C-alpha positions in Angstrom: 161.0 49.8 -14.0 160.3 46.1 -14.1 157.8 46.1 -17.1 158.6 46.3 -20.7 155.9 48.9 -21.4 155.5 52.4 -20.2 152.7 54.0 -18.1 151.5 57.6 -17.9 152.1 59.0 -14.4 149.5 61.1 -12.6 149.5 64.8 -12.2 149.4 66.0 -8.6 147.6 69.0 -7.1 146.8 70.8 -3.9 143.5 70.9 -2.2 141.5 74.1 -3.1 138.1 75.2 -2.1 136.2 75.5 -5.4 132.9 76.1 -3.5 134.2 79.4 -2.0 135.0 80.8 -5.4 131.6 79.7 -6.8 129.8 81.1 -3.8 131.6 84.4 -4.3 130.7 84.5 -8.0 127.1 83.7 -7.4 126.8 86.4 -4.7 128.3 89.1 -7.0 126.9 88.1 -10.4 123.6 86.5 -9.8 120.5 87.7 -8.1 120.3 84.4 -6.1 121.7 83.7 -2.7 124.6 81.2 -2.5 122.9 79.4 0.4 120.3 78.1 -2.1 123.1 75.9 -3.5 124.6 74.8 -0.2 124.3 71.1 -1.2 125.8 71.7 -4.7 128.7 73.6 -3.2 129.4 70.8 -0.8 129.1 68.2 -3.6 131.5 69.9 -5.9 134.2 70.0 -3.3 133.6 66.3 -2.5 133.8 65.4 -6.2 137.1 67.2 -6.6 138.6 65.7 -3.4 137.7 62.2 -4.6 139.0 62.8 -8.1 142.3 64.3 -7.3 143.1 61.6 -4.7 142.3 58.8 -7.1 146.0 57.8 -7.5 145.8 54.0 -7.5 145.0 51.9 -10.5 141.5 50.8 -9.7 138.2 51.0 -11.6 136.6 53.0 -8.8 139.1 55.8 -9.6 137.9 55.9 -13.2 134.4 56.6 -12.0 135.5 59.4 -9.7 137.5 61.1 -12.4 134.7 60.8 -15.0 132.0 62.1 -12.6 134.1 65.2 -11.7 135.0 65.8 -15.3 131.3 65.6 -16.3 130.3 68.2 -13.7 133.1 70.5 -14.9 131.9 70.3 -18.4 128.3 71.1 -17.2 129.5 74.0 -15.1 131.3 75.5 -18.1 127.9 76.7 -19.3 127.0 78.2 -16.0 130.2 80.0 -15.0 133.1 81.8 -16.7 136.4 80.1 -17.3 138.1 82.4 -14.8 135.8 81.8 -11.9 138.3 83.1 -9.3 140.2 80.1 -8.0 143.8 79.2 -8.8 144.1 75.5 -9.7 147.7 74.4 -8.9 148.9 71.2 -10.7 152.4 69.6 -10.9 153.5 68.3 -14.3 153.6 64.6 -14.7 156.3 64.5 -17.4 159.4 66.4 -18.3 162.1 67.9 -16.3 160.0 70.3 -14.2 157.8 67.9 -12.3 158.5 69.7 -9.0 157.5 73.2 -10.4 153.8 73.7 -10.0 151.6 75.6 -12.6 148.6 77.7 -11.4 145.8 79.0 -13.5 142.5 80.5 -12.8 140.8 78.4 -15.4 138.1 75.8 -15.2 139.2 74.4 -18.5 142.7 73.9 -17.1 141.2 72.0 -14.3 139.2 69.8 -16.7 142.4 69.2 -18.8 144.3 67.9 -15.8 141.4 65.6 -14.7 141.2 64.1 -18.2 145.0 63.7 -18.3 144.8 61.8 -15.0 141.9 59.7 -16.5 144.2 58.7 -19.4 146.9 57.9 -16.8 144.5 55.8 -14.9 143.6 53.8 -17.9 147.3 53.2 -18.8 148.0 52.1 -15.2 145.0 49.8 -15.2 146.4 48.2 -18.4 149.8 47.7 -16.8 148.2 46.1 -13.7 146.2 43.7 -15.8 147.4 40.1 -15.9 149.0 40.0 -19.3 150.0 36.4 -19.0 146.5 35.3 -19.9 144.4 35.9 -23.0 141.7 37.7 -21.1 144.2 39.9 -19.3 145.8 40.9 -22.6 142.3 41.8 -24.0 141.6 44.0 -21.0 145.0 45.7 -21.2 144.5 46.4 -24.9 141.1 47.9 -24.2 142.5 50.1 -21.4 145.3 51.4 -23.7 142.8 52.3 -26.4 140.6 54.2 -23.9 143.7 56.0 -22.7 144.5 57.0 -26.3 140.9 58.1 -26.9 140.9 60.3 -23.7 144.2 61.9 -24.8 142.7 62.6 -28.3 139.6 64.2 -26.7 141.8 66.3 -24.5 143.9 67.4 -27.4 141.0 68.2 -29.8 138.2 69.5 -27.5 139.6 70.8 -24.3 143.1 72.3 -24.8 141.9 74.6 -27.7 139.2 76.0 -25.4 141.5 76.8 -22.5 142.2 80.3 -24.0 145.7 80.1 -22.5 148.9 78.3 -23.4 148.8 74.6 -22.2 151.5 73.3 -19.9 154.5 71.8 -21.7 153.4 68.2 -20.9 150.0 68.8 -22.4 151.0 70.6 -25.6 150.2 69.1 -29.0 153.5 67.3 -29.5 153.4 65.6 -26.1 149.8 64.5 -26.4 150.4 63.2 -29.9 153.4 61.2 -28.6 151.4 59.8 -25.7 148.5 58.9 -27.9 150.7 56.9 -30.3 152.5 55.3 -27.3 149.2 54.0 -25.9 148.1 52.7 -29.3 151.5 51.0 -29.8 151.2 49.3 -26.4 147.6 48.3 -27.2 148.8 46.8 -30.5 151.6 45.1 -28.7 149.1 43.4 -26.4 147.2 42.2 -29.5 150.5 40.9 -31.0 151.3 39.1 -27.7 147.9 37.4 -27.7 148.4 36.3 -31.3 151.7 34.7 -30.4 150.1 32.9 -27.4 147.2 31.7 -29.5 149.6 30.3 -32.2 148.4 32.3 -35.1 150.1 32.0 -38.5 153.5 33.6 -38.8 152.3 35.8 -41.7 149.6 37.3 -39.5 151.9 37.8 -36.5 154.4 39.6 -38.8 151.7 42.0 -39.9 150.8 42.8 -36.3 154.4 43.3 -35.3 155.0 45.6 -38.2 152.2 47.9 -37.1 153.5 47.9 -33.5 156.9 49.0 -34.9 155.2 51.9 -36.9 153.2 53.1 -33.9 156.3 53.2 -31.7 158.1 55.1 -34.4 155.4 57.7 -34.6 155.4 58.0 -30.8 159.2 58.6 -30.9 159.0 61.1 -33.7 156.4 63.2 -31.8 158.4 62.7 -28.5 161.5 64.2 -30.1 159.5 67.4 -30.9 158.2 67.6 -27.3 159.9 69.3 -24.4 158.2 67.0 -21.9 159.0 63.6 -23.2 162.3 62.5 -21.5 165.2 61.0 -23.4 164.7 57.8 -21.5 161.3 57.4 -23.0 162.5 58.3 -26.5 165.2 55.6 -26.2 162.5 53.1 -25.1 160.3 54.0 -28.0 163.2 53.7 -30.4 164.3 50.4 -29.0 160.7 49.1 -29.3 160.5 50.3 -32.9 163.5 48.3 -34.0 162.5 45.4 -31.7 159.2 44.9 -33.5 160.7 45.6 -36.9 163.0 42.7 -36.2 160.2 40.6 -34.8 158.1 41.2 -37.9 161.0 40.2 -40.3 161.6 37.1 -38.2 158.0 36.0 -38.4 158.0 36.8 -42.1 161.2 34.6 -42.5 159.4 31.8 -40.7 156.5 32.1 -43.2 159.1 32.0 -46.0 160.5 28.8 -44.6 157.1 27.2 -44.5 156.5 28.3 -48.2 160.0 27.1 -49.2 161.2 30.5 -50.1 164.7 29.8 -48.8 166.5 32.7 -50.3 164.0 35.3 -49.0 164.1 33.6 -45.6 167.8 34.3 -45.4 167.3 37.9 -46.5 164.6 38.5 -43.9 166.6 36.9 -41.2 169.6 39.1 -42.0 167.3 42.2 -41.9 165.8 41.0 -38.6 169.3 40.6 -37.1 170.2 44.1 -38.3 167.1 45.6 -36.7 167.6 43.8 -33.4 171.3 44.9 -33.4 170.1 48.5 -33.9 167.7 48.1 -31.0 170.4 46.8 -28.8 172.3 50.1 -29.3 169.8 51.5 -26.9 170.4 48.8 -24.3 172.1 51.0 -21.7 169.2 53.4 -21.8 166.3 50.9 -21.4 165.2 48.7 -18.5 166.2 45.0 -18.1 162.9 43.6 -19.3 163.4 45.3 -22.7 167.0 44.2 -22.8 166.1 40.6 -22.1 163.4 40.6 -24.8 166.0 42.0 -27.3 168.7 39.5 -26.3 166.4 36.6 -26.5 165.2 37.6 -30.0 168.8 38.2 -31.2 169.8 34.7 -30.1 166.9 33.1 -31.8 167.4 35.0 -35.0 171.2 34.2 -35.0 170.4 30.5 -34.6 167.8 30.4 -37.4 170.0 32.5 -39.7 173.0 30.1 -39.2 170.8 27.1 -40.0 169.1 28.9 -43.0 172.4 30.0 -44.5 173.9 26.5 -44.1 170.8 24.8 -45.7 170.7 27.2 -48.5 174.4 27.0 -49.3 174.5 23.3 -49.0 171.2 22.1 -50.3 168.9 24.7 -52.0 171.4 27.1 -53.6 168.7 29.8 -54.1 170.0 33.4 -54.6 169.4 35.6 -51.6 167.7 38.8 -52.7 169.0 42.2 -51.5 166.9 44.1 -48.9 165.7 46.6 -51.5 164.0 43.8 -53.5 162.1 42.5 -50.5 158.4 43.2 -50.5 157.3 45.6 -47.8 155.4 43.8 -45.1 151.7 44.4 -44.9 150.3 46.0 -41.7 147.4 44.8 -39.6 146.1 47.5 -37.3 143.9 46.1 -34.6 143.6 49.1 -32.4 142.1 52.6 -32.5 141.8 55.5 -30.1 138.3 55.1 -28.4 136.9 58.1 -26.5 134.9 56.8 -23.5 131.2 57.5 -23.8 131.4 59.0 -20.3 133.8 61.6 -21.6 132.4 62.3 -25.1 128.8 62.4 -24.0 129.2 63.4 -20.4 126.1 65.6 -20.4 123.9 62.6 -21.1 125.2 60.9 -18.0 123.9 63.7 -15.7 120.3 63.8 -14.5 118.1 62.7 -11.7 118.6 59.1 -12.8 121.9 59.6 -14.5 125.0 57.6 -13.8 126.8 60.7 -12.4 123.9 62.1 -10.5 122.0 65.3 -11.0 123.8 68.3 -12.6 125.0 70.8 -10.0 123.8 74.4 -9.9 121.0 73.6 -12.3 118.7 76.1 -10.6 120.8 79.1 -11.4 119.3 81.8 -13.7 118.8 80.5 -17.2 121.5 81.2 -19.6 119.1 83.0 -21.9 118.7 85.7 -19.3 122.4 86.3 -19.5 122.2 86.4 -23.3 119.3 88.9 -23.0 121.5 91.1 -20.7 124.3 91.0 -23.3 121.8 92.0 -26.0 120.5 94.9 -24.0 124.1 96.1 -23.3 124.8 96.0 -27.1 121.6 97.9 -27.9 122.3 100.5 -25.3 125.9 101.0 -26.3 125.0 101.2 -29.9 122.3 103.9 -29.1 124.6 105.9 -26.8 127.8 105.7 -28.8 126.5 105.7 -32.4 123.3 107.7 -32.3 124.2 110.3 -29.6 127.9 110.6 -28.8 129.0 110.2 -32.4 126.6 112.9 -33.5 128.0 115.3 -30.8 131.6 114.5 -31.7 130.8 115.1 -35.4 129.4 118.6 -34.4 132.7 119.2 -32.5 134.8 118.1 -35.4 132.9 120.6 -37.7 134.0 123.3 -35.3 137.6 122.4 -35.6 137.4 122.2 -39.4 136.0 125.7 -39.5 138.6 127.0 -37.1 141.3 125.4 -39.2 140.0 127.0 -42.4 139.9 130.4 -40.7 143.4 130.0 -39.3 142.0 130.4 -35.8 143.1 130.8 -33.1 146.6 131.1 -34.5 146.0 134.5 -36.2 144.5 136.0 -33.1 147.2 134.6 -30.8 149.9 136.0 -33.1 148.3 139.4 -32.9 147.7 139.4 -29.2 151.1 138.0 -28.2 153.8 138.7 -30.8 156.6 137.4 -28.6 157.0 134.0 -26.7 154.4 131.2 -26.5 150.7 132.0 -26.1 149.1 130.5 -23.0 146.9 128.2 -25.1 149.9 126.6 -26.8 151.7 126.2 -23.5 148.8 124.5 -21.9 148.3 122.2 -24.9 152.0 121.3 -24.9 151.9 120.5 -21.1 148.9 118.2 -21.6 150.7 116.3 -24.5 153.8 115.9 -22.4 151.9 114.5 -19.4 150.3 111.9 -21.7 153.7 110.9 -23.1 152.8 112.3 -26.5 153.8 110.4 -29.6 155.0 107.4 -27.6 151.5 106.9 -26.2 150.1 106.9 -29.7 152.6 104.4 -31.0 152.1 102.1 -28.1 148.3 102.2 -28.5 148.7 101.5 -32.2 150.9 98.5 -31.4 148.5 97.1 -28.8 145.6 97.5 -31.2 147.5 95.8 -33.9 148.1 92.8 -31.6 144.4 92.4 -30.8 143.6 92.9 -34.5 146.0 90.1 -35.5 144.6 87.8 -32.8 141.1 88.4 -34.0 142.0 87.7 -37.6 143.9 84.6 -36.6 140.9 83.3 -34.6 138.5 84.1 -37.5 140.8 82.4 -40.0 141.0 79.3 -37.9 137.2 79.0 -38.0 137.1 79.6 -41.7 139.8 77.0 -42.3 137.8 74.5 -40.2 134.7 75.1 -42.3 136.6 74.8 -45.6 138.3 71.6 -44.5 135.0 70.1 -43.5 133.4 71.2 -46.8 136.2 69.6 -48.7 135.8 66.3 -46.8 132.1 66.4 -47.4 132.6 66.9 -51.1 135.1 64.1 -51.3 132.7 61.7 -49.6 129.9 62.9 -51.9 132.0 62.1 -54.9 133.0 58.7 -53.5 129.5 57.5 -52.6 127.4 59.5 -54.9 124.6 62.0 -54.1 122.0 59.2 -53.7 123.8 57.5 -50.9 125.6 60.6 -49.4 122.4 62.5 -49.1 123.0 64.7 -46.0 122.8 68.5 -46.5 125.8 70.4 -47.6 127.6 72.5 -45.0 126.1 75.7 -46.4 122.6 74.2 -46.1 123.2 72.8 -42.6 124.4 76.0 -41.0 123.5 79.0 -43.3 123.9 81.4 -40.4 127.4 80.3 -39.6 128.4 80.6 -43.2 126.8 84.1 -43.4 129.0 85.1 -40.5 132.1 84.6 -42.7 131.3 87.5 -45.0 129.9 89.5 -42.1 133.1 89.3 -39.9 135.3 89.7 -43.0 133.4 93.0 -43.7 134.0 94.1 -40.1 137.8 93.4 -40.4 138.1 95.2 -43.8 136.2 98.2 -42.6 138.3 98.4 -39.5 141.5 98.0 -41.5 140.5 101.0 -43.6 139.8 103.1 -40.5 143.2 102.0 -39.1 144.9 103.3 -42.3 143.2 106.6 -42.0 144.4 107.0 -38.4 147.9 106.1 -39.3 147.9 108.5 -42.2 146.6 111.3 -39.9 149.4 110.4 -37.4 152.1 110.6 -40.2 150.8 114.0 -41.3 151.0 115.5 -37.8 153.8 113.5 -36.2 156.4 116.2 -36.4 154.2 118.8 -34.7 153.0 116.4 -32.0 156.7 115.7 -31.3 157.2 119.4 -30.9 154.3 119.7 -28.5 155.7 116.8 -26.5 159.2 118.3 -26.4 160.5 121.2 -24.4 159.4 124.9 -24.3 162.7 125.8 -25.9 161.9 123.6 -28.9 158.5 125.3 -29.3 160.0 128.8 -29.0 162.6 128.0 -31.6 159.8 126.8 -33.9 157.4 129.7 -33.4 158.9 132.9 -34.9 158.5 136.2 -33.1 157.0 139.1 -35.0 157.3 142.8 -34.5 154.5 144.3 -32.4 151.7 145.4 -34.8 150.1 148.8 -34.5 146.6 148.1 -33.0 144.1 150.7 -34.0 140.9 151.2 -32.1 139.0 149.3 -34.7 141.5 146.4 -34.8 141.4 146.1 -31.1 137.6 146.2 -31.0 137.3 143.5 -33.7 140.0 141.4 -32.0 138.2 141.6 -28.6 134.9 140.6 -30.3 136.5 137.6 -32.0 138.2 136.6 -28.7 134.9 136.7 -26.9 133.2 134.5 -29.5 136.2 132.1 -29.5 135.8 131.8 -25.7 132.0 131.0 -26.2 133.0 128.3 -28.7 135.5 126.8 -26.1 132.8 126.9 -23.5 130.4 125.1 -25.9 133.0 122.4 -26.5 133.7 122.0 -22.8 130.1 121.7 -21.9 129.5 119.2 -24.7 132.5 117.1 -23.5 131.0 117.0 -20.0 127.7 116.0 -21.5 129.4 113.1 -23.3 131.2 112.0 -20.2 128.0 112.1 -18.1 126.2 110.2 -20.8 128.9 107.5 -20.7 128.7 107.3 -17.0 124.9 107.0 -17.2 125.2 104.1 -19.6 127.9 102.4 -17.5 125.7 102.6 -14.4 122.7 101.3 -16.3 122.5 97.8 -14.6 119.7 95.9 -16.2 120.2 92.6 -14.3 117.8 93.2 -11.5 115.0 94.3 -13.7 115.8 91.5 -16.2 115.5 88.9 -13.4 112.2 90.3 -12.3 111.0 90.2 -15.9 112.2 86.6 -16.3 110.4 85.6 -13.1 107.2 87.2 -14.4 107.5 85.2 -17.6 108.1 82.0 -15.7 104.9 82.6 -13.6 102.8 83.5 -16.6 104.2 80.9 -19.0 105.5 78.0 -16.8 105.7 75.5 -19.7 107.5 77.8 -22.1 111.3 78.0 -22.2 112.6 81.6 -21.8 114.4 82.9 -24.9 116.3 86.1 -25.3 114.0 87.3 -28.1 111.1 87.5 -25.6 112.7 90.5 -23.9 112.5 92.8 -27.0 109.6 94.8 -25.7 111.3 95.2 -22.3 114.4 96.5 -24.1 112.5 99.1 -26.1 110.8 100.4 -23.0 114.0 100.7 -21.0 115.9 102.4 -23.8 113.4 105.3 -23.7 115.4 106.8 -20.8 118.0 107.9 -23.4 115.5 109.7 -25.6 115.9 113.1 -24.0 119.7 113.0 -24.7 119.0 112.0 -28.3 116.5 114.9 -28.7 119.1 117.4 -27.3 121.3 116.9 -30.3 119.0 119.2 -32.4 119.3 122.0 -29.8 123.1 121.5 -29.8 123.1 121.8 -33.6 121.1 125.0 -33.6 123.2 126.7 -30.9 126.5 125.7 -32.7 125.3 127.0 -36.1 124.4 130.4 -34.6 127.7 130.7 -32.8 129.8 129.7 -35.8 128.0 132.2 -37.9 129.0 134.9 -35.4 132.5 133.6 -35.5 132.8 133.9 -39.2 131.3 137.4 -39.1 133.8 138.5 -36.4 136.8 137.0 -38.2 135.8 138.8 -41.4 135.6 142.0 -39.5 139.1 141.6 -38.1 140.5 140.7 -41.5 139.0 143.9 -43.0 140.4 146.0 -40.1 143.9 144.5 -40.7 143.9 144.6 -44.4 147.4 145.0 -45.7 149.1 144.0 -42.4 151.3 140.9 -42.9 153.7 141.3 -40.1 152.4 138.3 -38.1 151.8 135.9 -41.0 154.6 133.5 -40.3 153.9 133.4 -36.6 150.2 132.9 -37.3 151.0 129.8 -39.5 153.3 128.3 -36.9 150.8 128.7 -34.1 148.0 127.4 -36.2 150.1 124.3 -37.1 150.6 123.6 -33.4 146.9 124.1 -32.7 145.9 121.8 -35.5 148.4 119.2 -34.3 146.9 119.3 -30.8 143.4 118.7 -32.0 144.7 116.0 -34.3 146.4 114.4 -31.3 143.2 114.4 -29.3 141.3 113.0 -32.3 143.8 110.2 -32.9 143.6 109.2 -29.2 139.8 109.0 -29.5 140.1 107.0 -32.7 142.6 104.6 -31.1 140.4 104.1 -28.1 137.4 103.4 -30.3 139.5 100.9 -32.4 140.8 99.1 -29.3 137.2 98.7 -28.0 136.1 97.6 -31.4 138.7 94.8 -31.6 138.1 93.7 -28.0 134.4 93.4 -28.7 135.2 91.7 -32.0 137.4 89.2 -30.1 134.3 87.8 -28.4 132.5 87.5 -31.8 135.3 85.7 -33.6 135.9 83.4 -30.6 132.2 82.4 -30.6 132.4 82.0 -34.4 135.5 79.8 -34.0 134.0 77.7 -31.2 130.8 77.3 -33.2 132.9 76.2 -36.2 134.7 73.6 -34.0 131.5 72.2 -32.6 129.9 72.0 -36.1 132.9 70.4 -37.6 133.2 67.9 -34.8 129.5 67.0 -35.1 129.7 66.7 -38.9 132.8 64.5 -38.7 131.1 62.2 -36.2 128.0 62.2 -38.4 130.1 61.4 -41.5 131.9 58.6 -39.7 128.6 57.1 -38.7 127.2 57.5 -42.2 130.3 56.1 -43.8 130.1 53.1 -41.5 126.5 52.5 -42.3 127.2 52.7 -46.0 130.1 50.3 -45.7 127.9 47.9 -43.8 125.1 48.2 -46.3 127.5 47.7 -49.3 129.0 44.6 -47.6 125.5 43.2 -47.0 124.6 43.8 -50.6 127.8 42.0 -51.7 127.0 39.1 -49.4 123.4 38.9 -50.8 124.7 39.0 -54.3 127.2 36.2 -53.6 124.4 34.1 -51.9 122.1 34.6 -54.8 124.8 33.6 -57.3 125.5 30.5 -55.2 121.8 29.5 -55.1 121.4 30.0 -58.8 124.5 27.8 -59.4 123.1 25.2 -57.0 119.8 25.1 -58.8 121.5 24.7 -62.2 123.4 21.7 -60.8 120.2 20.1 -59.5 118.5 20.4 -62.9 121.5 18.9 -64.6 121.4 15.8 -62.3 119.1 12.8 -63.3 115.9 12.4 -61.2 115.5 9.2 -59.2 112.3 7.2 -60.1 109.8 7.2 -57.3 108.7 3.9 -55.7 105.1 4.8 -55.7 103.4 6.1 -58.9 100.5 8.3 -58.1 97.9 9.0 -60.7 98.1 12.7 -60.0 100.8 14.9 -58.5 100.5 15.4 -54.7 98.5 18.6 -54.1 99.4 21.0 -51.3 97.0 20.7 -48.4 94.3 23.4 -48.2 92.8 23.3 -44.8 89.6 25.3 -44.4 87.7 26.3 -41.4 84.2 24.9 -41.1 81.3 27.3 -41.2 79.4 25.2 -38.6 80.3 24.2 -35.2 82.1 20.9 -34.9 80.1 17.9 -33.6 80.5 17.2 -29.9 83.3 14.8 -29.0 81.9 11.5 -27.9 85.0 9.5 -27.2 88.7 9.7 -27.7 88.4 6.9 -30.4 85.9 8.9 -32.3 88.0 12.0 -32.2 91.0 10.0 -33.3 89.1 8.4 -36.3 86.8 10.9 -38.1 84.3 9.5 -40.4 85.3 9.3 -44.1 84.3 12.3 -46.1 84.0 14.5 -43.1 85.5 18.0 -43.7 88.6 18.7 -41.6 88.3 21.1 -38.7 91.0 22.5 -36.4 90.0 20.3 -33.5 90.5 17.1 -35.6 93.9 15.3 -35.5 96.2 15.1 -38.6 96.8 11.5 -39.8 99.6 10.5 -42.1 99.3 7.6 -44.5 101.1 6.3 -47.6 99.8 6.9 -51.0 98.6 3.3 -51.6 96.4 3.1 -48.5 93.2 3.8 -50.3 93.9 1.3 -53.0 94.7 -1.3 -50.3 91.4 -0.7 -48.6 89.5 -0.9 -51.9 91.0 -4.3 -52.6 90.1 -5.5 -49.3 93.6 -6.1 -48.2 93.9 -7.0 -44.5 97.7 -7.1 -44.2 99.1 -6.0 -40.9 100.7 -2.5 -41.2 103.4 -0.7 -39.1 102.0 2.5 -37.7 105.3 4.4 -38.3 105.7 6.8 -41.3 107.8 5.5 -44.2 109.5 8.5 -46.0 109.5 6.4 -49.3 105.7 6.1 -49.3 105.0 9.8 -49.7 102.8 12.0 -47.5 99.0 12.7 -47.7 96.7 14.9 -45.6 93.1 13.7 -45.1 
């Protein structure tokens, strides 16, 4: 490497057909044919090809990368992140640059393009002619743009990827690169200051800031897995180099101010810093080594001279390093996000710099929102108002059976030895579903989604709290009169209302999770038995002696068994009804009808933008198809009540017939425990499925909440920066006006205190200001030029007359009949008169 500064290398990729994936997505998800967007599909591939092959430092490459990035941002509102194409990119930094990374993620593609844009800016800076003042200014500007692009990538793009970023685009790496770009920009400014011959004190401030920025870059680089040791050594050497340069310039300033003792102390510190930098000599390139060696030689020469002069002539004590005043810093650079990146959407349009937005004629996003609203309404109607009611009816059956000790008591009577068929079938079902391990795995998976939801929600809440604290701090600093923008709660009341709403969801779901876990603990031992071997079950269920079945007992038992079978058939029929209802809801595709409804609205109201709320009437009409299923709940309730009444009556009859027979009591209890555990197992599975679906649905809600918080905080901070800048400018102008006013007042006081010079010509009255008036009558016709030039005495002045200057004594001279010749030029000492 021949240069003493570093550049960011480009990330490389393979050619992929983005148009094929978009075409496939449009054909499957939209009611529009992909051929309608043939030009857009061709354009997006051309944009990508131009952007990914922009590998040379030229301004044309900047335009190509910015144009493709702008279209990717625009397409993010039209297509999902995982559109169906694997973008393969090779890392630019680190030790795995030959190992590609592939992700089906539009945001990943955007992140790589912006990374290459930052690399392009850094390489343009390196290719600038830094031997001239203009070249240094251009390089400094490019480095600041590179830092701004990296900042935008880190703040706005990486968090929305929804996947882990590559190791050379994680927070630590991007922070290190951003500070590196700022350090090199400040170095360019320092170099220009040296070339322009600025004062040593100013150059020292600039060099000290360069040293700080390189130090920050190195600190973040150490935390990164992608910043190589070679770069870290370079940053460390640069940090000490500019610390030495700053102390050397400060020593030169001390020499000029005759602070000879401090000069020696600063030269010694400069020599220590440059010696520390030279410890990195074998790890850095020759350009940096030469810079360090040249600085060390210069410092040694000046130190030798300064120590000799001070020891022989000045004899001023040399202060220790701890007593030296810390050098001030002068920061002349800042990360600047290019407007083409920060406001890329404003660059798209029929007359925009990046051309028209692609795929603009796809179905409006509001239609997709309306489809989501309908799905939520439908699922809420089906799951909450119909299926939940049916499941509640089924749960009441199990509660009654449990209270009556059924079917355990009947099974013990019918089969006093071995396992009843019902218990065997239940045990086989639990075994096939992996029993208790399935429940524990489902609980663990649900807990992961729950923690992720809470973390995403908390991130959004922390962003809002941070912004509110910043706003309050600014309000206290500038006062409510100047800082008069709305508070965060007033600006986005809906967003703040979501805080308590989502928190309520999470607390309610947490309580439900605790109930499920308690139910599992209560039944865990029995569920383990059902999931074990038949031998374990036989050991648990005691055998009983065969009871004597009288004719009455046998008749009552048969009657109870028949009713229990009717109850089982009712449950099975109800379960099939629930499954059919879910299938019906799943196959309810509203997109086609919704598109037709949107087309009708566009025809009838061509000038009105379509909003999701306009489809409410359509939703109500379409949801009527589920009304028969909802009305059937009352019939189910009536049938169940009648059947359960018969069940209670039959169980009472059997109990009366077996009065005094306790031979099967222990077996009855064991079988009933297993039966209850089986139904608890089924209920826990249902509850876990419901919880998993709830947390998955909540993930979308909290993600939107977090994204809305990010967008709001970004806008508020940008707005605050603008407002703070305006206030600072206004206050500076007020200070300047106050200073000018004070200066004018002081000047007037001085003028009043000075004696007035006596005028040469004493007029009888003070000179009155001219009061020209417009004549009410038309001016006389112009006869000759002489007449126009010499109006008659006493004639009122009109706009078409000339203005003639004369000295104050002209009238008196005329009156005295003086005929002295007179120069026609105006004499300032004679005064001025209008006539």
